[in-house]
N, C-alpha and C positions, 0 to 999 in steps of 0.2 A: 680639780683640772686649776692648772696655774692660771695668771691670771693675766689674760691679754698684754700685749706690750705694743703702746703705740710707738710706729716710726714718726721721732718728730718732720715738720718740714722743712726741715735745716740744720745742716750744724748747728751747735748754740754757742760754740766753748771756738775760738778760734784758738790755733797752739802758738806757740811762741813765732814770733819772728825768724828766727833761724832755720825754723821746722818744718816753717810753709811751704807748701811745695813738694815735702816728704809724708806726712801724713796726708792719708788719703781722704778728701771732702766730697763722695759721690753723689751726682744729683739722685732725688728723694723722687720716686713717684708713688703716686698712691696706690694704697694694694686694691687687686679684683674685690669686687664685691662679693657676701657671703666667704668672705676668706678672714680669720682671725689670726695672727703669729702671735704663739705662747711661751715661753722658755721651755726646754727639752725639763721632763723628768722621767724617772723610772718608767711609769705608767705606759709611755707611747714606743717600749723598749720591740716590744712584740709585733707590730705596725712598722717602724721606723728598720727594722731588720728584712723584714717583709718586702719594703719597697726598695732594700739596697738589693738586696737577689732578687728583684723581678727586674732593676733595669738594667744592672752591670752582670745578667747574669750566671748569677753562682748559688752554692746552695750551702752558705753560711749558717752553721747552728745559733741558733738565738743562748746557746751558753758561754760562747766563742763572744758576741756582741756586750754579753752583760759582762763579760772579762774586760773585755778593750774600754768599755765605758762608765762602769759602775764598779770595778773594782781597785778602779787607778787607786792608790793614796794619798796623791794630790789631791784629791777633793773629784766631784761630779763632774761631767760633761757640761760643756759651755755652747750654746746653742738655742737657734729657734725655730720651731715647727710650725708650717700652717697648716690649718686645721679649718674642712671646710664646717661652715655654723651650721648646716641644716643634721649633718649626719657626725660631725665629729672626725672624718673621714681624715687621716692624714696624705696631702696632695704636694707638699715637699719639706726641704729642712736642708737645714746646712748647721752641723756637729761639728765641734772641736773636741780634743782632752784639754783638761786643765793641764799645766807644766809648772813647774816651781822651776825657778832660776837663780845662781849667784849670778847675781850684778856688780862687779867693782868690790866683790866682797858682801854685797847686799842683796837679802833676799828680796825674793819679789816674783812675781807669776806672770803667766804667757797664757798664752792659748795654742795650740795645734788643729789647723784649718786642716780635717782629715776627709772628711765624706759628707757628699753634699747630691741631692739629686732631688727631680720634679716628676712626678706620675705624669708617662709620655701619655696619659689619656685626657689629661684636663688639658682644657684648651689655649688657658693663658698661662703654659707651664714656665716657658724660658720670661718672662714677667712675674713670674712666684720666686723662682730662684733665685732671681735677682734682688727681689727684696727681699728675704730671707738671709741672702749674703749679708747682704749690705746693713742688714737689722744685727746680726752676728757679731758684725765689726762694732755696732754702738753698743751693743748688750754688752759686751766683752770689756767696754771700756770701763761703764758702768759698774759691771764686777770690780774694777780698778786692776785688768790686766791688761798695763799697756803694748805686750808682745803679739803680734801674731808672725806664725808662720808655716810653711807645710816645704817638703819635697816629694822627689819622685811625682812631678809634676809633668804633664803632657803636653807639649807644645802647643797646643790647641787650648787647651784650660791658662796656659799662661797669655796668650792672646787673648783672649776673653777677660782672665783677672787684669790685666792693665788696661782696657780698655775699662770696662764697666765698673772695674773697683780703684783704679789706683795704687794696683800689685807693682811689686817692684822683681825682679832676680837679683837679691844683693851677691850672690858668688855662686860656683858650680864645684863641682866635686867631679875628678877624672877616675874613670874607674883604670885600676891596677891590676895583673893578674901575674901567680905565681904557678909552674905550673909544676903539678905533683905528680904525675903518669899519664906514662907515652899511652895507656890503655884505650883512649877513646881516640887517638887517630891512628894507631895502628891495626882496631878492632874493625874500624870503620874502609881502611883499605883493604888489609889479609884476611879480617875475619880471624878464626878461631886460632889462625899460628899469630897474623899480630896480637890478640892476646897471649898467648904461651912468650913470645918473644917480651911484652909491655914486664911479663914478672920478672926476666932476667936482666932488663935493664932499667927499672926505677929504681933501684937501690943507688945506683951510677948516680940518676940525676938527682936522689936527695942529695948525697953524698956534700953536694957543695953549700948546705946549709950547718950551720956553725950549730953547736949543741951549748944552748946554754944550761949551766947546771943549778941557779938559782931560781928556774923556772918551774911551779905545781901546777901540773889541774886542781883545782879545788873538788872536793872530793864529798862535800857535804853543800847544806845551803850556805847562802851570800850571811854571814856574822858579825858583830861590831868592829872587825877588822875595817871593811868598808867604809862604816860610819866614818874612823878616824881618818881615814887615808882624804875619804873625800873631803874632812873638814882642813887637814894640813893643807892640800894642794889649792883648795878652789878658789883662793884668793890671787894665785899667778895667772889666772883666765880672766879679762875682763869680762866675758859673758859666758856662762857655762849651765846647762841644764843639769838639775840634780841628781846625784847620784848614789843617794842614800841607798843603805842594805831592804831598804822595804819596798824602792822602787824599782834595785835591778831584781828585787824575788818576782812580782810583780811583772815586769817588762820581759822576762827571759822566762826565770824557774816555773812560774807558771802558763807562760805562752802556749796557747793551743796548735801554734805553728811551728812546724818543723821543729829541733833539738837544738838545743846551746850547751855551748861549750867553753867554761871559763878557765884560763889561765892566772895565774898570780906571780908576781916577782918578789921575794922577798930577798933584803938584804941585810944582813945581821938579824933577823927573826921579824923585820921590819917588813912592812908591805909600800913598796915602792912602784906600784904597779901593776894594773890588771887588763886583758882581753878577754871579749868575748864573740862567737863566732858560731854563726848556725852554720850547720850541718843539714842539708836541703838537696833537694833533686829537681834540677831545669833541665827539657829535653834528653832526660835519660843518661844526663849524667852528673854524678853525685860533686856538689860545692862545698865549700866552705867560706862562707860571706862573713868577712869584720863588719859586726855592727856596733862595737863598743872598745873603745884603744883608749885608756888614762893612764898617761905614764908622767904625770907630774911637770912637762915641759921638759923631760929628758931623753934625749935620741938614743944614747944607750938601751934606756929601757924600752924604750918601740918597740927595735932594731931585736932585742931579747928576746922578747913577747910575740914577735910578728915568726921567728923563726924558731920557735919552740910551738906558737901554734901552726905551723906547717908542717912540722915532722910529725904533730899528735892528729891533725888532720887526715895525711899520708896514711896512718895507721888507721883512723877510720873509713879510709876507701873512699878518700876522697880525691878528685884528678887536677881541682885546679882551688887555689887559696885568695879568693878577689877581695880588693878594699878602696875604697873611696878616700885617700886620707883627706883632710884638711890641706888645701893648700900653705907652703911655708910654711906648715907647722913642722914641731919635732917629731911627730907620726909619720909624716912624708920622708923627712931627711931620715927617719929609722929605715924605711922601707926600700930609700934609695941605694942602699949598702948591702940589701940583700943582694946575690947574684941570681941572675933568670926574671927576677921584679922587672916590670915593665908597664908603660900607660898601652891600655888598649884601645887603640888610636880609632878605631869603627865602633866603636859601641858611644851611645848617647850619654855625654855629660847628666850626671844627677844637678838640674838648677835650686835652685835651693831660695824660695823669695820670702822674703823680711819684710812685714809692713805694720808699722806707729799707728796705733790705733786712736781715732778722733774719737772728744768727750762732748756727749750733753748737757753735762753737769760741769763745774770747775773744779778741776780735780788739786790736789794739794802737790805741793814743787817738785817732788821727787818723782812726780808718774812723767813729766818733760825731760828730768835728770834723765832718769832710766831709756827714754825712747832715742836722747840725744846718741848713747851710750853704743844703741841697739843698731844705729841705722849706719854704722861703718863695718865694713866686712873684717876688719882686721882686728877687728875684737873680740870676731866669733870663735871656740870651736866646738866644732859639731862632729857628729861622725853619725852616720844613717838611721844608728838605733836609735838615738832622739827623734826620729819620724818611725813612724807606723809602717817600717819596714817591707812590704806584700803581707800584712797583716788585715 
């Protein structure tokens, strides 16, 4: 069993003056009697997965949980688990995925805070949830992970996070949509006759998309060319989550959710960009959701990849291509050039929380330098696959 983690009675290291007010220093309250906090271990997996399934009304298999938290090539998860001292029951937890980042060309660590819950039958569940979350922030800092972030947050979670933990939304992604088929609309209105009409009209709809000849669908596994491309372009982005072949293979090829297809742009035989989309069904409609697009800051590459992805997704039977581009990015610029692509104004933006983490012990100077970079939204390049999008 892990050694218990003792929450400090106060934050012990003040951040540099220019980061004060940005690094959260939450008020710390004592743990309830009879409860201990311990760093998450693999042996907690079955109980944790059962707790999350119970709280969120899901039926996730244990193998899915193990893939997500324990097969990650960046390393084991980061988080604190609250255990009952008398019988070892899991009462609450706050878990994050360990992430690798390139920060102005330097490798750094980070943590994606992605799953938290408390036992609804425990009488001090809210207090315990708060304890576990604050402790996870301090524990992550002590693990030399300066960055905490998360996407797909609900409005309620954002309000609680701002009030209890000092979280803040750093940037938001507006959903865009490109219609690939008239089938869903015509079927809804005209039934079988509408479906027949859509088959005749869809080729005309898709004819607006140009055919970029340099883009191919990846037929096999992620290879060393993805490593080489990432190393070549990562210095162009001040803040970029790691995208080597080991990460991409874990995140997409072995992901138990949905089906992922990868398109690669090559010029002169050399990779100049790639796109990964998820083929899945929501509310009875097949969608292609772009989860990763790395174009090396070349909007023409982004446009070519998005057009090719739209054509490929249409062949797979998808009715829409969806993408939430980073505001002001070359990916957004390329998307704007595609006829028919438009923001979905009535769909909630994806709000991304980014939080620099406090320390209990004095860190090396690079720790604060990383935090100075990550608190500026314009430094980030982010796609929804950097989070655990519906995983």
